[in-house]
C-alpha positions as CSV (number, residue, x, y, z in Angstrom):
1,M,-23.1,20.7,-72.5
2,T,-20.0,22.5,-74.2
3,Q,-16.0,21.2,-73.7
4,H,-15.4,24.3,-71.8
5,A,-18.4,23.9,-69.3
6,T,-17.7,20.2,-68.8
7,S,-14.1,21.0,-67.9
8,H,-15.2,23.5,-65.2
9,L,-17.9,21.2,-63.8
10,R,-15.2,18.7,-63.5
11,R,-12.9,21.0,-61.8
12,F,-15.5,21.6,-59.7
13,V,-16.4,18.4,-58.5
14,M,-12.7,17.7,-58.2
15,T,-12.2,20.6,-55.8
16,T,-15.5,20.2,-53.6
17,A,-14.3,16.6,-53.4
18,A,-11.2,17.7,-52.2
19,A,-12.3,20.1,-49.6
20,L,-15.2,17.5,-48.4
21,S,-12.0,15.3,-47.8
22,I,-9.9,17.5,-45.9
23,A,-12.6,18.5,-43.7
24,A,-13.8,14.9,-43.1
25,A,-9.8,14.4,-42.3
26,S,-10.0,17.3,-39.9
27,Q,-12.8,15.9,-38.1
28,A,-11.6,12.7,-38.0
29,Q,-8.5,14.2,-36.4
30,A,-10.7,16.0,-34.0
31,Q,-12.8,13.2,-32.8
32,E,-9.5,11.2,-31.9
33,T,-8.7,13.9,-29.0
34,E,-10.5,12.7,-26.4
35,Y,-9.1,14.3,-23.7
36,T,-7.3,17.6,-23.5
37,L,-4.7,18.3,-20.6
38,R,-3.8,21.5,-19.7
39,L,-0.2,21.9,-17.9
40,H,0.7,25.1,-16.2
41,H,4.0,26.1,-14.4
42,F,5.6,29.3,-13.6
43,F,8.9,28.7,-15.5
44,P,9.5,30.8,-18.8
45,A,9.3,28.8,-22.1
46,S,13.1,29.2,-22.4
47,A,13.8,27.2,-19.2
48,P,15.9,24.0,-19.6
49,V,12.9,21.6,-18.2
50,H,10.4,23.3,-20.3
51,Q,12.6,22.7,-23.4
52,E,14.1,19.4,-22.6
53,Y,11.4,17.7,-20.6
54,F,8.0,19.4,-20.8
55,I,7.8,19.2,-24.5
56,P,9.3,15.7,-25.0
57,W,6.8,14.6,-22.6
58,K,3.9,16.1,-24.4
59,E,5.0,14.7,-27.5
60,A,5.3,11.2,-26.0
61,I,2.1,11.1,-24.5
62,E,0.3,12.4,-27.7
63,E,1.8,9.8,-29.8
64,E,1.4,6.9,-27.3
65,S,-2.1,7.7,-27.1
66,N,-2.4,7.8,-30.9
67,G,-3.7,11.4,-30.1
68,R,-6.4,10.6,-28.3
69,I,-4.8,13.1,-25.4
70,E,-3.6,16.3,-26.3
71,V,-1.0,18.2,-23.7
72,Q,-1.2,21.6,-24.1
73,L,1.7,23.5,-22.3
74,Y,1.1,26.9,-20.4
75,P,4.4,28.1,-18.9
76,S,4.8,31.9,-17.3
77,M,1.8,31.5,-15.6
78,Q,-0.2,32.2,-18.9
79,L,-3.3,31.0,-17.3
80,G,-3.2,33.5,-14.7
81,G,-2.5,33.4,-10.9
82,T,0.8,33.3,-8.9
83,P,3.5,30.4,-8.2
84,P,2.0,29.3,-5.0
85,S,-1.6,29.1,-6.5
86,L,-0.6,26.3,-9.0
87,Y,-1.2,23.5,-6.7
88,D,-4.6,24.5,-5.8
89,Q,-5.2,25.7,-9.4
90,A,-4.8,21.3,-10.4
91,K,-6.2,20.2,-7.6
92,D,-9.4,22.3,-7.6
93,G,-9.5,21.2,-11.3
94,Q,-9.0,24.9,-12.9
95,V,-6.1,23.2,-14.8
96,D,-5.1,19.4,-15.2
97,I,-1.5,19.5,-14.5
98,I,0.9,21.6,-12.6
99,W,4.6,21.9,-12.0
100,T,5.6,23.7,-8.9
101,V,7.4,24.3,-5.7
102,L,5.7,22.6,-2.5
103,G,7.5,25.5,-0.2
104,Y,5.8,27.9,-1.8
105,N,2.9,27.2,0.3
106,S,4.3,27.5,3.8
107,G,3.3,25.1,6.2
108,R,1.1,23.0,4.0
109,F,3.5,20.1,3.5
110,P,5.0,19.7,6.7
111,K,6.9,16.3,5.4
112,A,8.2,17.8,2.2
113,E,10.1,20.5,4.1
114,V,13.0,17.6,5.0
115,F,13.9,18.1,1.6
116,D,14.7,22.1,2.4
117,L,17.1,21.5,5.3
118,P,20.9,22.8,4.6
119,F,23.4,20.3,3.2
120,L,21.2,17.5,2.4
121,P,20.9,17.3,-1.2
122,T,23.9,16.3,-3.4
123,S,23.4,16.2,-7.3
124,G,19.8,17.2,-8.9
125,A,19.6,13.7,-10.5
126,A,20.0,11.8,-7.2
127,T,18.4,13.7,-4.7
128,S,15.2,14.0,-7.1
129,Q,15.2,9.9,-7.3
130,A,15.3,10.0,-3.2
131,A,12.7,13.0,-3.1
132,H,10.1,10.7,-5.6
133,E,10.5,7.8,-3.5
134,Y,10.2,9.5,-0.1
135,A,7.2,11.3,-1.3
136,M,5.7,8.3,-2.5
137,T,6.5,6.4,0.9
138,H,5.8,9.5,3.4
139,M,3.4,11.8,1.9
140,Q,0.3,10.1,0.5
141,D,-1.7,11.9,2.9
142,E,-0.4,15.5,2.1
143,L,-0.9,14.7,-1.8
144,E,-4.4,13.4,-1.5
145,G,-6.5,14.7,-4.4
146,M,-3.4,14.8,-6.9
147,H,-2.0,12.4,-8.7
148,P,1.9,12.7,-8.9
149,I,3.8,12.3,-11.7
150,A,7.1,13.1,-10.7
151,V,8.3,14.6,-7.4
152,H,11.8,15.7,-7.6
153,T,14.5,18.6,-6.3
154,H,16.5,21.2,-8.2
155,S,19.7,20.9,-8.9
156,P,22.3,22.1,-6.0
157,G,21.2,25.8,-4.6
158,A,23.8,28.3,-4.1
159,L,24.5,31.9,-3.3
160,H,24.4,34.7,-6.0
161,T,24.7,38.1,-5.0
162,K,25.0,41.5,-7.1
163,E,28.1,43.2,-5.7
164,T,29.1,41.3,-2.2
165,R,31.7,38.2,-2.6
166,I,30.6,36.0,0.2
167,E,34.1,34.1,1.2
168,S,33.1,33.6,5.0
169,L,30.0,33.3,7.3
170,E,30.2,36.9,8.2
171,D,29.9,38.2,4.7
172,I,26.2,37.2,4.5
173,E,25.6,39.3,7.4
174,G,22.8,42.1,6.7
175,L,22.1,41.0,2.9
176,K,18.7,40.8,1.8
177,M,18.6,37.3,0.3
178,R,15.7,35.8,-1.4
179,G,14.6,32.5,-0.7
180,P,12.1,29.8,-2.1
181,S,10.6,28.1,1.3
182,R,10.0,28.8,5.6
183,L,12.9,26.6,6.1
184,V,15.6,28.1,3.7
185,N,14.4,31.3,5.2
186,R,15.2,30.5,8.6
187,Y,18.4,29.1,7.8
188,L,19.3,32.6,5.8
189,A,18.2,34.4,9.2
190,K,20.4,32.2,11.3
191,L,23.4,33.2,8.9
192,G,22.8,36.7,9.8
193,A,21.2,37.7,6.4
194,E,17.6,39.5,6.0
195,P,15.5,36.8,4.3
196,I,12.9,37.8,2.1
197,G,10.5,35.1,0.5
198,M,9.2,35.2,-2.6
199,P,8.9,33.0,-5.9
200,V,12.0,32.9,-8.1
201,A,10.1,34.5,-11.0
202,Q,9.7,38.0,-8.7
203,A,13.6,37.8,-7.9
204,L,14.7,39.9,-11.1
205,E,12.4,42.9,-10.6
206,A,13.2,42.6,-6.7
207,L,17.1,42.9,-7.4
208,S,16.7,45.5,-10.3
209,R,14.9,47.4,-7.7
210,G,17.5,47.2,-4.7
211,V,14.7,45.2,-2.6
212,L,17.1,42.4,-2.8
213,D,21.2,42.1,-2.6
214,G,21.0,38.3,-3.8
215,T,19.4,35.3,-3.9
216,V,19.5,31.6,-3.5
217,I,19.0,29.3,-6.6
218,P,20.6,26.6,-8.4
219,F,23.0,28.1,-11.4
220,E,20.5,26.6,-14.3
221,A,18.1,29.4,-13.4
222,I,20.3,32.3,-13.8
223,T,19.7,32.6,-17.4
224,A,16.2,31.2,-17.3
225,M,15.1,33.9,-14.9
226,G,17.3,36.7,-16.5
227,L,19.6,37.1,-13.7
228,A,23.0,36.7,-15.4
229,D,24.0,40.0,-15.8
230,I,22.9,41.3,-12.4
231,T,23.9,38.2,-9.7
232,T,27.5,37.9,-10.9
233,E,28.9,37.0,-7.4
234,H,28.4,33.1,-6.9
235,T,29.0,31.0,-3.8
236,I,29.6,27.2,-3.7
237,F,30.6,24.9,-1.0
238,S,33.2,22.0,-0.5
239,G,32.1,18.7,-0.4
240,D,29.6,16.6,-1.9
241,R,26.4,18.3,-0.1
242,A,25.0,21.4,-1.5
243,L,23.9,24.4,0.6
244,Y,20.1,23.6,0.0
245,T,17.2,22.6,-2.7
246,T,13.8,22.2,-2.3
247,M,10.9,19.8,-3.2
248,M,9.0,20.3,-6.7
249,I,6.3,18.7,-7.8
250,V,4.9,17.6,-11.5
251,A,1.0,16.2,-10.5
252,M,-2.1,15.9,-11.9
253,N,-5.8,16.3,-10.8
254,Q,-6.7,13.3,-9.4
255,D,-10.4,13.3,-10.8
256,K,-8.9,14.0,-14.2
257,Y,-6.5,11.2,-14.1
258,D,-9.4,8.8,-12.8
259,A,-11.6,9.8,-15.8
260,L,-9.2,8.2,-18.2
261,P,-9.8,4.8,-19.6
262,D,-7.2,2.3,-18.2
263,D,-5.2,2.3,-21.7
264,L,-4.7,6.2,-21.5
265,Q,-4.1,6.1,-17.8
266,A,-1.1,3.4,-18.6
267,V,0.0,6.0,-21.2
268,I,0.3,8.4,-18.2
269,D,1.7,5.9,-15.9
270,A,4.6,5.1,-18.6
271,H,6.0,8.4,-18.0
272,S,5.7,9.0,-14.4
273,G,7.5,7.9,-11.3
274,S,11.4,7.9,-10.3
275,R,12.4,7.7,-13.7
276,E,10.9,10.8,-14.8
277,A,12.0,12.8,-11.5
278,Y,15.5,11.5,-12.3
279,Q,15.2,13.1,-15.9
280,I,14.2,16.2,-14.3
281,G,17.1,16.5,-11.9
282,Q,19.7,15.5,-14.7
283,I,18.6,18.5,-17.0
284,M,18.7,20.6,-14.3
285,D,22.7,19.3,-13.4
286,R,23.5,19.5,-17.0
287,A,22.0,23.1,-17.2
288,D,23.9,23.8,-14.1
289,H,27.0,22.7,-15.7
290,R,26.4,24.9,-19.0
291,Q,26.1,28.0,-16.9
292,I,29.0,27.0,-14.5
293,L,31.2,26.8,-17.8
294,A,29.7,29.9,-19.1
295,I,31.0,31.9,-16.1
296,Q,34.3,30.6,-15.7
297,S,35.1,30.9,-19.4
298,G,34.0,34.5,-19.5
299,E,31.3,34.2,-21.6
300,Q,28.9,35.5,-19.0
301,P,30.2,37.8,-16.1
302,G,30.6,36.8,-12.5
303,T,33.1,35.2,-10.2
304,I,32.3,31.4,-8.7
305,T,34.0,31.5,-5.0
306,R,34.3,27.9,-3.3
307,L,34.5,27.8,0.2
308,E,37.0,25.7,1.7
309,S,36.1,22.9,4.1
310,E,37.0,24.8,7.3
311,E,34.7,27.5,6.3
312,T,32.0,25.3,5.0
313,A,31.8,23.4,8.3
314,R,30.8,26.6,10.1
315,W,27.9,26.8,7.7
316,Q,27.2,23.4,8.2
317,A,27.4,23.8,11.8
318,V,24.4,26.7,11.4
319,G,22.6,24.4,9.4
320,Q,22.6,21.7,12.0
321,E,20.6,24.0,14.2
322,V,17.9,24.4,11.4
323,V,17.5,20.6,11.2
324,D,17.5,20.4,15.0
325,D,14.8,22.7,15.3
326,W,12.5,21.2,12.4
327,I,12.8,17.6,14.0
328,A,11.5,19.4,17.2
329,E,8.9,21.1,15.4
330,A,7.7,17.9,13.5
331,D,8.0,16.1,16.6
332,A,5.2,18.4,18.2
333,K,3.0,18.2,15.2
334,G,2.9,14.3,15.5
335,L,5.4,13.5,13.0
336,D,8.4,11.6,13.8
337,G,11.1,14.2,12.7
338,Q,14.3,12.2,13.1
339,A,12.6,9.0,11.3
340,L,11.7,11.4,8.1
341,Y,15.0,13.5,8.2
342,D,16.8,9.8,8.6
343,S,14.9,8.3,5.6
344,A,15.7,11.4,3.3
345,T,19.2,11.2,4.1
346,Q,19.5,7.8,3.6
347,L,17.6,8.0,0.3
348,V,19.7,10.5,-0.9
349,N,23.0,8.8,0.1
350,E,21.8,5.4,-1.6
351,Y,21.0,7.3,-4.7
352,T,24.0,9.2,-4.9
353,R,26.0,6.2,-4.7
């Protein structure tokens, strides 16, 4: 064999060996991934919670499982369906983990509705911890078939309108306002507005087409949902209580969780619970602060109006009517409405302190 042929054969052997080595490594890596978890939600990938919570959560799960678990993130309803269908997508096993608003399924989670009541919440972080403990204490029956990772609320909800500056109770009368849940819409109706229930993801189109005059959402969602240039009048309230919030959940299909071996369940458990709820609420609080500063500095258009305590008290009085109605409804369903409301209020107070 000539020297040239020998050199060529050597290169061929080395190249083949390298290719086989890469293939073997890829096969070994593929074998390491034993479980793939698809996490589906309706917020865009640019949303603070997706960027600052779910991406790090995914990375932590994959690292601590030594690659045996792969978490695939699907924001913006990429796997199909609508935000109200998310809960059943996980419960029925179409996806493995979801993040959604419980109030999108009207009447399905009656105990969760207490967190929709007016002027219950404080900060997102404190109220989220309260919501998680409340759910673990009172809602195990309503969440059967799902494994909660974090039950939380969004940061303080406020009023955002296209043109109307709301400086008094009378200013909201007749406005078509988007609300996220049955009780928030009931409150808007008692205030004199015309409530229109829809997921927040649909608000931009509805506002652009004139179907809505405004919406209730936390400040952090304004940029994430593309509303910064269209809702430029913002109203907040005096005191440490926000207008509203709503209960949200990150939850896993129970059968999928049960199918994991004990050591991998422990990885999921290490990234579940009240601490996770706190982190999500804190991320939303920080995003609220950034959004408010952007408006106040002129970086984004808009005016923020804070109602004084006397005017705020008028809104709270209407809110109390909604609270009283809900307690009566809960009692009629066989629930102790007053006890549930007192429990939620006490937990919010404790975590706020």
